C-alpha positions as CSV (number, residue, x, y, z in Angstrom):
1,M,-64.3,-45.5,-73.2
2,R,-65.8,-49.0,-73.7
3,R,-67.3,-49.9,-77.0
4,P,-69.7,-52.3,-78.7
5,R,-68.1,-55.7,-79.3
6,T,-69.0,-56.2,-83.0
7,V,-68.8,-54.4,-86.3
8,G,-71.1,-55.0,-89.2
9,A,-70.5,-56.6,-92.5
10,V,-68.3,-55.1,-95.2
11,L,-70.2,-53.0,-97.8
12,S,-69.1,-53.1,-101.4
13,A,-67.6,-50.0,-102.9
14,L,-70.6,-49.6,-105.1
15,A,-73.0,-49.6,-102.1
16,T,-70.8,-47.1,-100.3
17,A,-70.9,-44.8,-103.3
18,V,-74.6,-45.0,-103.7
19,A,-75.2,-44.3,-100.0
20,S,-72.8,-41.3,-100.1
21,A,-74.4,-40.0,-103.3
22,G,-77.8,-40.1,-101.6
23,L,-76.7,-37.4,-99.1
24,V,-76.8,-33.7,-99.9
25,L,-73.8,-31.5,-98.9
26,G,-74.6,-27.9,-98.0
27,S,-71.4,-26.8,-99.7
28,G,-72.3,-28.2,-103.1
29,A,-74.3,-26.6,-106.0
30,G,-78.1,-27.0,-105.6
31,A,-77.7,-28.2,-102.0
32,Q,-80.8,-28.3,-99.9
33,A,-81.3,-28.3,-96.1
34,A,-84.6,-27.9,-94.3
35,T,-84.5,-25.4,-91.4
36,T,-85.3,-26.7,-87.9
37,A,-87.2,-25.7,-84.8
38,A,-84.8,-27.8,-82.7
39,T,-83.7,-26.2,-79.4
40,P,-80.0,-26.0,-78.7
41,M,-78.5,-27.7,-75.7
42,P,-78.7,-25.9,-72.4
43,A,-75.6,-23.9,-71.6
44,H,-74.8,-26.4,-68.8
45,V,-76.0,-29.9,-69.5
46,F,-75.8,-33.3,-67.9
47,A,-75.8,-36.0,-70.6
48,P,-74.5,-39.4,-69.6
49,Y,-73.5,-41.9,-72.3
50,F,-76.0,-44.5,-73.4
51,E,-74.7,-47.8,-74.8
52,A,-76.7,-48.1,-78.0
53,W,-75.8,-51.7,-78.7
54,N,-77.5,-53.6,-75.9
55,G,-81.2,-53.3,-76.9
56,D,-82.2,-50.9,-74.2
57,S,-84.7,-48.1,-74.9
58,P,-83.1,-44.6,-74.5
59,A,-86.4,-43.1,-73.6
60,A,-87.3,-45.7,-71.0
61,L,-84.0,-45.6,-69.2
62,A,-83.9,-41.7,-69.5
63,Q,-87.3,-41.7,-67.7
64,A,-86.3,-44.4,-65.1
65,S,-83.1,-42.7,-64.2
66,G,-84.1,-39.0,-64.5
67,A,-81.4,-38.2,-67.1
68,K,-83.3,-36.0,-69.6
69,Y,-80.3,-35.7,-72.0
70,L,-78.2,-38.7,-73.3
71,T,-75.0,-39.0,-75.3
72,M,-75.6,-41.8,-77.7
73,A,-72.6,-44.1,-78.3
74,F,-71.6,-44.8,-81.0
75,I,-71.7,-44.1,-84.7
76,Q,-69.0,-45.7,-87.0
77,T,-68.7,-47.4,-90.3
78,A,-69.2,-51.1,-90.8
79,S,-65.7,-51.7,-92.2
80,K,-62.5,-49.8,-92.8
81,G,-62.7,-47.9,-96.1
82,S,-66.4,-47.3,-95.9
83,C,-68.1,-43.9,-95.8
84,T,-71.5,-45.0,-94.6
85,P,-72.4,-44.4,-90.9
86,Y,-74.2,-47.0,-88.8
87,W,-75.0,-47.3,-85.1
88,N,-72.3,-49.4,-83.6
89,G,-70.9,-50.1,-87.1
90,D,-73.8,-52.6,-87.4
91,S,-75.2,-52.6,-90.9
92,G,-78.5,-53.7,-89.4
93,M,-78.7,-50.4,-87.5
94,P,-78.7,-47.7,-90.2
95,I,-79.0,-44.0,-89.6
96,A,-82.8,-43.9,-90.0
97,F,-85.8,-42.8,-87.9
98,S,-86.6,-46.5,-87.4
99,Q,-83.5,-46.7,-85.3
100,F,-84.1,-44.8,-82.0
101,G,-86.2,-42.0,-83.8
102,A,-89.3,-42.7,-81.7
103,D,-87.3,-42.8,-78.5
104,F,-85.6,-39.4,-79.3
105,T,-89.0,-37.9,-80.0
106,T,-90.4,-39.1,-76.7
107,M,-87.4,-37.7,-74.9
108,R,-87.9,-34.3,-76.5
109,S,-91.5,-34.4,-75.4
110,R,-90.2,-34.6,-71.9
111,G,-87.9,-31.7,-72.3
112,G,-84.7,-33.6,-73.1
113,D,-82.6,-34.5,-76.2
114,V,-79.7,-36.6,-77.4
115,I,-76.1,-36.0,-78.6
116,P,-75.0,-38.6,-81.2
117,S,-71.4,-39.5,-80.7
118,F,-69.1,-40.6,-83.5
119,G,-66.1,-42.9,-82.9
120,G,-65.2,-44.5,-79.6
121,Y,-62.4,-46.8,-78.7
122,T,-63.4,-49.7,-80.9
123,A,-63.9,-47.5,-83.9
124,D,-60.6,-45.7,-83.3
125,N,-58.8,-49.0,-82.9
126,T,-60.2,-50.7,-85.9
127,G,-60.1,-47.9,-88.6
128,T,-63.9,-47.6,-88.5
129,E,-64.1,-44.1,-87.1
130,I,-65.6,-42.4,-90.1
131,A,-62.9,-39.8,-90.8
132,D,-60.2,-42.5,-90.5
133,S,-62.2,-44.9,-92.6
134,C,-63.4,-42.5,-95.4
135,T,-61.0,-40.5,-97.4
136,S,-63.6,-38.1,-98.9
137,V,-64.2,-35.0,-96.9
138,D,-67.5,-34.4,-98.7
139,S,-68.7,-37.9,-97.8
140,I,-67.8,-37.5,-94.2
141,A,-69.6,-34.2,-94.1
142,A,-72.6,-35.9,-95.7
143,A,-72.7,-38.5,-93.0
144,Y,-72.7,-35.9,-90.3
145,E,-75.5,-34.0,-92.1
146,K,-77.5,-37.2,-92.4
147,V,-77.4,-37.8,-88.6
148,I,-78.4,-34.1,-88.0
149,T,-81.3,-34.1,-90.3
150,T,-82.5,-37.7,-89.6
151,Y,-82.8,-37.0,-85.8
152,D,-83.0,-33.2,-85.8
153,V,-80.2,-32.9,-83.3
154,T,-78.2,-29.8,-82.4
155,R,-75.0,-31.2,-81.2
156,L,-72.6,-33.9,-82.5
157,D,-69.8,-35.4,-80.4
158,M,-66.5,-36.7,-81.8
159,D,-64.9,-39.4,-79.5
160,I,-61.4,-39.6,-80.5
161,E,-59.0,-42.0,-78.8
162,D,-56.2,-44.6,-79.5
163,N,-55.1,-44.7,-83.1
164,S,-57.4,-41.9,-84.2
165,L,-55.2,-39.5,-82.1
166,T,-52.2,-40.2,-84.3
167,N,-54.0,-40.5,-87.7
168,S,-53.1,-37.0,-89.0
169,G,-55.1,-37.6,-92.2
170,G,-58.2,-38.5,-90.3
171,I,-57.8,-35.6,-88.0
172,D,-57.6,-33.1,-90.8
173,R,-60.4,-34.7,-92.8
174,R,-62.7,-34.7,-89.7
175,N,-62.1,-31.0,-89.0
176,K,-62.5,-30.0,-92.6
177,A,-65.8,-32.0,-92.8
178,I,-67.1,-30.4,-89.6
179,K,-66.3,-27.0,-91.0
180,K,-68.4,-27.8,-94.1
181,V,-71.3,-28.9,-91.9
182,Q,-71.0,-25.8,-89.7
183,D,-71.2,-23.6,-92.8
184,W,-74.2,-25.6,-94.1
185,A,-75.9,-25.3,-90.8
186,A,-75.4,-21.6,-90.5
187,A,-76.6,-21.0,-94.0
188,N,-79.8,-22.7,-93.2
189,G,-80.5,-21.3,-89.8
190,R,-79.9,-24.7,-88.0
191,P,-78.3,-24.5,-84.6
192,L,-75.3,-26.8,-84.3
193,Q,-72.6,-27.5,-81.7
194,I,-69.6,-29.7,-81.9
195,S,-67.9,-31.4,-78.9
196,Y,-64.7,-33.3,-78.9
197,T,-64.2,-36.1,-76.4
198,L,-60.6,-36.9,-75.6
199,P,-58.4,-38.9,-73.1
200,T,-56.5,-36.9,-70.5
201,T,-53.7,-36.8,-68.0
202,T,-54.4,-35.6,-64.5
203,H,-53.2,-32.1,-65.6
204,G,-54.9,-31.7,-69.0
205,L,-54.6,-33.0,-72.5
206,A,-51.6,-34.8,-73.8
207,D,-50.0,-33.3,-76.9
208,S,-51.9,-35.8,-79.1
209,G,-55.2,-34.4,-77.9
210,L,-54.0,-30.9,-78.3
211,A,-53.0,-31.6,-81.9
212,V,-56.7,-32.4,-82.7
213,L,-57.7,-29.0,-81.4
214,R,-54.8,-27.2,-83.1
215,N,-55.9,-28.7,-86.4
216,A,-59.5,-27.5,-85.7
217,V,-58.2,-23.9,-85.2
218,S,-56.1,-24.1,-88.4
219,N,-59.2,-25.2,-90.4
220,G,-61.5,-22.6,-89.0
221,T,-63.5,-25.4,-87.2
222,K,-65.5,-24.2,-84.2
223,V,-65.2,-26.5,-81.2
224,D,-67.9,-25.7,-78.6
225,V,-67.0,-28.2,-75.9
226,V,-63.9,-30.3,-75.1
227,N,-64.9,-33.3,-72.9
228,L,-62.1,-35.0,-70.9
229,M,-62.4,-38.7,-70.0
230,T,-61.3,-38.2,-66.4
231,F,-60.6,-41.9,-65.8
232,D,-58.4,-44.7,-67.3
233,Y,-55.2,-42.7,-66.6
234,Y,-53.2,-46.0,-66.7
235,D,-50.3,-44.4,-64.8
236,N,-50.1,-47.1,-62.1
237,A,-50.9,-44.5,-59.4
238,T,-53.6,-44.5,-56.8
239,H,-56.0,-41.7,-57.6
240,D,-58.3,-39.3,-55.8
241,M,-60.7,-39.2,-58.7
242,A,-62.5,-36.0,-57.7
243,K,-59.2,-34.1,-57.1
244,D,-57.8,-35.5,-60.4
245,T,-60.9,-34.3,-62.3
246,Q,-60.3,-30.8,-61.0
247,T,-56.6,-30.7,-61.9
248,A,-57.3,-32.2,-65.4
249,I,-60.1,-29.7,-66.2
250,T,-58.2,-26.8,-64.8
251,G,-55.3,-27.8,-67.0
252,L,-57.6,-28.1,-70.0
253,K,-59.0,-24.6,-69.3
254,G,-55.5,-23.2,-69.4
255,Q,-54.7,-25.0,-72.7
256,L,-58.0,-23.7,-74.2
257,A,-56.9,-20.2,-73.2
258,S,-53.8,-20.5,-75.3
259,L,-55.8,-21.8,-78.3
260,Y,-58.6,-19.3,-78.0
261,P,-57.0,-16.1,-76.5
262,S,-60.0,-13.9,-77.2
263,K,-62.3,-15.9,-75.0
264,T,-63.1,-14.8,-71.4
265,D,-62.7,-17.1,-68.4
266,T,-66.4,-17.8,-68.3
267,Q,-66.4,-18.8,-71.9
268,L,-63.4,-21.0,-71.5
269,W,-64.9,-22.8,-68.5
270,N,-68.1,-23.2,-70.4
271,M,-66.1,-25.0,-73.2
272,T,-64.9,-27.7,-70.7
273,G,-66.7,-31.0,-70.2
274,I,-66.3,-33.8,-67.6
275,I,-66.8,-37.5,-68.3
276,E,-66.5,-39.8,-65.2
277,M,-66.7,-43.6,-65.0
278,P,-68.7,-44.3,-61.8
279,G,-67.2,-47.0,-59.7
280,I,-64.2,-49.1,-60.7
281,D,-62.9,-48.2,-64.2
282,D,-61.1,-50.3,-66.7
283,F,-57.7,-49.9,-65.1
284,G,-58.9,-51.3,-61.8
285,P,-59.5,-50.4,-58.1
286,A,-56.8,-47.7,-58.0
287,E,-59.1,-45.7,-60.3
288,T,-62.4,-45.8,-58.4
289,F,-64.9,-43.0,-58.7
290,T,-66.9,-43.2,-55.5
291,T,-70.3,-42.1,-54.4
292,A,-68.5,-39.6,-52.1
293,N,-66.5,-38.2,-55.2
294,A,-69.7,-37.4,-57.1
295,P,-71.1,-34.4,-55.1
296,V,-67.5,-33.0,-54.9
297,V,-67.2,-33.0,-58.7
298,Y,-70.8,-31.7,-59.0
299,D,-70.2,-28.7,-56.7
300,W,-66.9,-27.9,-58.3
301,A,-68.3,-28.1,-61.9
302,V,-71.2,-25.8,-61.0
303,A,-69.0,-23.3,-59.2
304,K,-66.5,-23.1,-62.1
305,G,-69.3,-23.0,-64.9
306,V,-68.2,-26.2,-66.6
307,G,-70.3,-26.7,-69.8
308,T,-71.0,-30.4,-69.9
309,L,-71.1,-33.1,-67.2
310,S,-71.4,-36.8,-68.2
311,F,-70.3,-40.3,-67.3
312,W,-69.8,-43.7,-68.9
313,A,-72.4,-45.0,-69.0
314,L,-76.1,-44.9,-67.9
315,Q,-76.4,-48.7,-67.8
316,R,-73.5,-48.8,-65.3
317,D,-75.3,-46.7,-62.7
318,N,-76.1,-49.5,-60.3
319,G,-74.3,-51.7,-57.7
320,G,-75.0,-55.0,-59.2
321,C,-71.5,-56.4,-59.4
322,P,-69.4,-55.5,-56.3
323,G,-65.6,-55.6,-56.9
324,T,-65.9,-55.9,-60.7
325,G,-64.0,-53.3,-62.7
326,G,-64.9,-51.8,-66.1
327,S,-68.3,-53.6,-66.5
328,D,-70.7,-52.3,-69.1
329,T,-73.7,-53.0,-66.8
330,C,-72.8,-52.1,-63.3
331,S,-70.3,-49.9,-61.4
332,G,-68.5,-52.5,-59.3
333,I,-69.2,-50.6,-56.0
334,A,-72.0,-50.5,-53.4
335,Q,-74.4,-47.9,-54.5
336,D,-78.1,-47.2,-55.0
337,T,-79.4,-47.7,-58.5
338,W,-79.2,-44.3,-60.4
339,Y,-77.1,-42.7,-57.5
340,F,-74.7,-40.9,-59.9
341,T,-77.6,-39.8,-62.2
342,H,-79.6,-38.4,-59.4
343,T,-76.5,-36.5,-58.1
344,F,-75.6,-35.1,-61.4
345,A,-79.1,-34.4,-62.9
346,P,-79.5,-30.9,-61.4
347,F,-76.4,-29.8,-63.4
348,T,-78.7,-29.2,-66.4
349,R,-79.7,-25.5,-66.3
350,D,-79.8,-22.2,-68.2
351,G,-81.5,-23.5,-71.3
352,G,-80.9,-21.6,-74.5
353,G,-82.8,-21.3,-77.7
354,G,-85.9,-19.3,-77.1
355,P,-88.8,-19.2,-74.7
356,A,-89.0,-22.0,-72.2
357,T,-91.4,-23.1,-69.5
358,D,-90.2,-22.3,-66.0
359,D,-89.1,-25.7,-64.5
360,Y,-86.7,-27.1,-62.0
361,S,-85.2,-30.3,-60.6
362,V,-84.9,-31.7,-57.1
363,A,-82.2,-34.1,-55.9
364,V,-81.1,-35.4,-52.5
365,T,-77.3,-36.1,-51.9
366,P,-76.5,-38.6,-50.6
367,S,-79.4,-40.7,-51.7
368,A,-78.9,-43.3,-48.9
369,A,-77.9,-42.8,-45.3
370,T,-77.8,-44.8,-42.0
371,V,-78.9,-43.4,-38.7
372,E,-78.5,-45.1,-35.3
373,P,-81.2,-44.8,-32.7
374,G,-80.7,-41.7,-30.6
375,K,-78.6,-40.0,-33.3
376,S,-79.1,-37.8,-36.4
377,V,-77.9,-37.6,-39.9
378,T,-78.1,-34.9,-42.6
379,A,-78.3,-34.7,-46.4
380,T,-78.4,-31.9,-48.9
381,V,-81.5,-31.1,-51.0
382,R,-80.4,-29.5,-54.2
383,T,-82.6,-27.7,-56.7
384,A,-81.7,-26.4,-60.1
385,V,-83.4,-24.4,-62.9
386,T,-83.9,-26.8,-65.9
387,S,-85.7,-24.3,-68.1
388,G,-87.0,-20.8,-68.0
389,T,-86.4,-18.6,-64.9
390,A,-86.0,-19.4,-61.2
391,K,-89.1,-19.7,-59.1
392,T,-89.7,-20.3,-55.4
393,V,-89.9,-24.0,-54.5
394,A,-91.6,-25.1,-51.4
395,L,-90.0,-28.2,-49.8
396,T,-91.8,-30.9,-47.8
397,T,-90.9,-34.5,-46.6
398,S,-92.9,-37.7,-46.3
399,G,-92.2,-41.3,-45.4
400,A,-90.4,-40.9,-42.1
401,P,-91.2,-43.8,-39.8
402,A,-92.4,-43.4,-36.3
403,G,-89.6,-42.2,-34.1
404,V,-87.8,-40.4,-37.0
405,T,-88.3,-36.6,-37.3
406,A,-87.4,-35.1,-40.7
407,T,-86.8,-31.4,-40.9
408,L,-85.8,-29.1,-43.7
409,S,-83.9,-25.8,-43.4
410,P,-84.9,-23.7,-45.1
411,T,-88.4,-25.0,-46.1
412,S,-88.4,-23.1,-49.4
413,V,-85.7,-22.0,-51.8
414,T,-85.4,-20.2,-55.1
415,A,-84.7,-22.9,-57.8
416,G,-80.9,-23.2,-57.9
417,G,-80.7,-23.1,-54.1
418,S,-80.1,-25.9,-51.5
419,A,-81.6,-26.9,-48.2
420,T,-80.4,-29.3,-45.4
421,L,-82.5,-32.3,-44.6
422,T,-82.0,-33.5,-41.0
423,L,-83.2,-36.8,-39.8
424,D,-83.4,-37.3,-36.0
425,A,-83.9,-40.8,-34.7
426,A,-85.4,-41.4,-31.3
427,A,-83.9,-44.3,-29.2
428,S,-87.2,-46.2,-29.7
429,V,-87.2,-46.2,-33.5
430,A,-87.7,-49.6,-35.0
431,P,-84.8,-51.0,-37.1
432,G,-85.5,-51.2,-40.8
433,T,-85.0,-49.6,-44.2
434,Y,-87.3,-46.6,-45.1
435,T,-87.8,-44.3,-48.0
436,I,-87.9,-40.6,-47.2
437,T,-89.3,-38.5,-50.0
438,V,-88.5,-34.8,-50.4
439,T,-91.1,-33.0,-52.7
440,G,-90.5,-29.6,-54.2
441,T,-93.7,-27.7,-55.3
442,S,-93.9,-24.5,-57.3
443,G,-97.4,-23.5,-58.5
444,T,-98.8,-26.5,-60.4
445,L,-95.3,-28.2,-60.7
446,S,-94.2,-30.8,-58.4
447,H,-90.9,-32.8,-58.4
448,A,-89.6,-35.3,-55.9
449,A,-86.4,-37.1,-54.8
450,T,-85.8,-39.9,-52.3
451,L,-83.4,-40.9,-49.7
452,T,-83.1,-44.5,-48.4
453,L,-82.7,-44.4,-44.7
454,T,-81.4,-47.5,-42.8
455,V,-81.9,-47.7,-39.0
456,P,-79.7,-50.6,-37.6
457,G,-80.8,-52.7,-34.8
458,T,-79.5,-52.5,-31.2
459,G,-76.5,-54.5,-30.1
460,G,-72.8,-54.2,-29.3
461,G,-70.9,-51.6,-31.2
462,T,-72.1,-48.9,-33.4
463,G,-74.1,-51.1,-35.8
464,A,-75.7,-54.5,-36.3
465,L,-76.9,-56.7,-39.1
466,V,-80.0,-55.2,-40.6
467,N,-82.8,-57.2,-42.3
468,G,-81.1,-60.5,-41.6
469,D,-84.5,-62.3,-41.7
470,F,-85.6,-60.4,-44.9
471,E,-89.1,-59.9,-43.3
472,T,-89.1,-56.3,-44.8
473,G,-89.8,-58.0,-48.1
474,A,-87.0,-56.0,-49.7
475,L,-83.3,-56.4,-50.2
476,G,-82.1,-53.2,-48.6
477,P,-79.6,-52.6,-47.1
478,W,-78.2,-55.8,-48.7
479,T,-76.6,-55.3,-52.2
480,C,-76.6,-58.3,-54.5
481,Q,-75.3,-59.2,-57.8
482,S,-77.9,-59.5,-60.6
483,G,-80.9,-61.7,-59.8
484,G,-80.6,-61.5,-56.1
485,A,-84.1,-61.2,-54.6
486,V,-86.3,-61.7,-51.5
487,V,-88.6,-64.7,-52.0
488,S,-91.5,-66.2,-50.1
489,S,-90.4,-69.8,-50.6
490,P,-88.4,-71.7,-49.4
491,V,-88.0,-70.0,-46.0
492,H,-86.5,-71.1,-42.8
493,G,-88.6,-68.8,-40.5
494,G,-91.2,-66.1,-41.1
495,S,-92.5,-65.5,-44.6
496,H,-89.4,-64.3,-46.5
497,A,-85.9,-65.4,-47.3
498,L,-83.1,-64.4,-49.7
499,A,-82.4,-66.1,-53.1
500,V,-78.8,-65.7,-54.2
501,A,-78.5,-66.1,-58.0
502,A,-75.4,-68.0,-58.7
503,T,-74.8,-68.6,-62.5
504,S,-72.1,-69.7,-64.8
505,S,-70.7,-66.2,-64.8
506,Q,-71.2,-65.0,-61.2
507,T,-71.4,-66.3,-57.6
508,G,-74.5,-64.1,-56.9
509,E,-72.9,-62.5,-53.9
510,C,-75.1,-60.4,-51.5
511,A,-73.3,-58.3,-48.9
512,Q,-73.9,-55.7,-46.2
513,T,-71.2,-53.6,-44.4
514,L,-71.4,-53.1,-40.6
515,T,-69.5,-51.0,-38.1
516,L,-69.2,-53.1,-34.9
517,S,-67.2,-52.6,-31.7
518,P,-63.5,-52.5,-32.5
519,N,-61.2,-55.4,-31.5
520,T,-64.2,-57.6,-30.4
521,A,-65.1,-61.2,-31.0
522,Y,-68.4,-61.9,-32.9
523,T,-70.2,-64.8,-34.3
524,L,-72.0,-64.6,-37.8
525,Q,-74.6,-67.3,-38.2
526,G,-77.6,-68.1,-40.3
527,Y,-79.4,-70.9,-42.2
528,L,-78.5,-71.6,-45.9
529,Q,-79.7,-74.0,-48.5
530,G,-78.1,-75.1,-51.8
531,N,-74.8,-76.3,-53.3
532,Y,-71.6,-74.5,-52.2
533,A,-73.4,-72.0,-50.0
534,Y,-70.8,-69.6,-48.6
535,L,-71.1,-67.4,-45.5
536,G,-68.4,-65.0,-44.3
537,V,-66.9,-61.6,-43.5
538,R,-64.1,-59.6,-45.0
539,G,-62.7,-56.1,-44.7
540,G,-61.8,-55.5,-41.0
541,A,-61.9,-59.2,-40.4
542,S,-61.6,-62.3,-42.6
543,A,-63.4,-65.6,-41.9
544,S,-65.8,-67.8,-43.9
545,T,-67.5,-71.2,-44.0
546,W,-69.5,-73.1,-46.6
547,G,-71.8,-76.1,-46.9
548,M,-74.0,-78.1,-49.2
549,S,-77.5,-79.0,-48.2
550,G,-80.8,-79.7,-49.9
551,S,-82.7,-78.0,-47.1
552,Y,-81.9,-75.2,-44.7
553,G,-78.8,-76.0,-42.5
554,K,-77.2,-73.8,-39.9
555,Q,-73.8,-72.3,-40.6
556,S,-71.7,-70.3,-38.2
557,V,-68.4,-68.5,-38.4
558,S,-66.4,-66.6,-35.7
559,F,-64.4,-63.5,-36.2
560,T,-62.7,-60.6,-34.4
561,T,-63.0,-57.1,-35.6
562,G,-60.1,-54.8,-36.2
563,S,-59.3,-51.3,-35.0
564,T,-62.2,-49.7,-37.0
565,G,-64.8,-52.4,-36.3
566,S,-65.9,-52.3,-39.9
567,V,-66.6,-55.6,-41.7
568,T,-68.6,-56.7,-44.7
569,V,-70.9,-59.6,-44.3
570,Y,-71.4,-61.7,-47.4
571,L,-73.0,-64.9,-48.7
572,H,-72.9,-66.4,-52.1
573,G,-73.1,-69.6,-54.1
574,W,-70.6,-70.9,-56.7
575,Y,-70.4,-70.7,-60.5
576,G,-72.9,-72.9,-62.2
577,Q,-74.1,-74.6,-59.0
578,G,-77.6,-73.0,-58.8
579,T,-79.5,-70.8,-56.5
580,V,-78.5,-70.5,-52.8
581,Y,-81.1,-69.5,-50.2
582,A,-80.4,-67.8,-46.9
583,D,-82.6,-66.8,-43.9
584,D,-82.4,-65.7,-40.2
585,L,-78.9,-64.3,-40.4
586,S,-77.4,-62.5,-37.3
587,V,-74.2,-61.1,-35.9
588,T,-73.8,-61.4,-32.1
589,K,-70.9,-60.9,-29.7
590,S,-69.2,-64.2,-28.9
């Protein structure tokens, strides 16, 4: 998976020795370890990765997205040969409460927690993964213990890739150190789980990954979860990412059965973990995990009893960079912000570790839909037990515009169950983009999820350009690169227009996909202002035009749809040429 771009300064051998000496090993004479009231991870947990190097607040993004649990990436040493752990290998980010501690406390107050992850691609490639860097098993164990006690966590993740998969010395030191920490935790009544995150083929672990687990078995090291990175296959094949996830995890389950012959099928499935990369991964478009893939993987993982569901990374869960692969900050596909988080969040259930408040979650899949006047569309409302026992949840809807009828079947479920949301649009419904809210109520508890509903305008074919005058005051259903926004000035007509944020690193593209009449001639036109202002279509047709104007000028381009009628309308500026404005866009039959 992707990593932070920098590592910290080199520490001297003396500083390293002092830092290591300051930690107390449970296996040594006179060792001490405070017991903890920390709650173990739920038996089935959704914990997306959080990129710890970009200045975001874990607690703030957890609350905004709805992801209660996060996998914090990454902990590594500042330089090869060091035994001192830092966040991102940055010596300015020590393992101390001052780094993320308040965020983690806030997340726990909301019923969540974190999983610190050691390693990652950069560390594994530069010798700064701590077991590769440090040759002292006791010092490695001390580093693990410091993270556990500083943040009072109950699970550590080991992200082992690249050169770390062939570093036999590091593999053995890591597992020996984990075993020491597990013995220390057990002696002090501290719950502790260990997960390994490993690359995969489409049919399970390669032998290098299996070697890590074989060494753990030989060292008596308990592995609770094995997460597979079900992306970046780099095999030059075109992938059905949902299907490949299923074959990879099924293969892993069989491999675990050979390593742990005494475990039941249920226990083996619970040892498996899935990590997706939403959108276009590092390899490119041939490995694209789509919004349609997400509910397929979710349903399958729940049915099989998979233990952990995750993705790389929370900061990517938005559609801010259409067509871009492997970005740290966006998925590269058209999607609602937090779509993948909202789809996967109900996976967290069956909490362990003592009494828990009865609670549940509500999610709507998909979280966006289009319905034409006179037709209907459906979505699935999912509930899940997040703690305690299952209670009856009453479901209601709000926000449907005049002419749209929202019905739920059934209107109440036992937490863990699902209902069907049907949206019927009358022929008279006004075009626009609307937010439909589904609320689940049980006693004094209430949780809600939303669906963005687009009603296209009338016109030839099965769709038409929506919100071309931007008078809704919102972008939807347009998707734009970072900075795209609806503005009140300058405008061509009405009171709103679109500002396209072209910068030195992006064209600022905004786009909308339509389904028009097949094999039919159309004209796309609108008013644009700015330098190198482009207007065009792609997909089932390809045509574009551009202009330069200090005030609004009309642009027009003709095109003919293909056999599907599907096209994507787009407009953008050019690199470093400044903001482009657009207004009063339309698509009409020629």
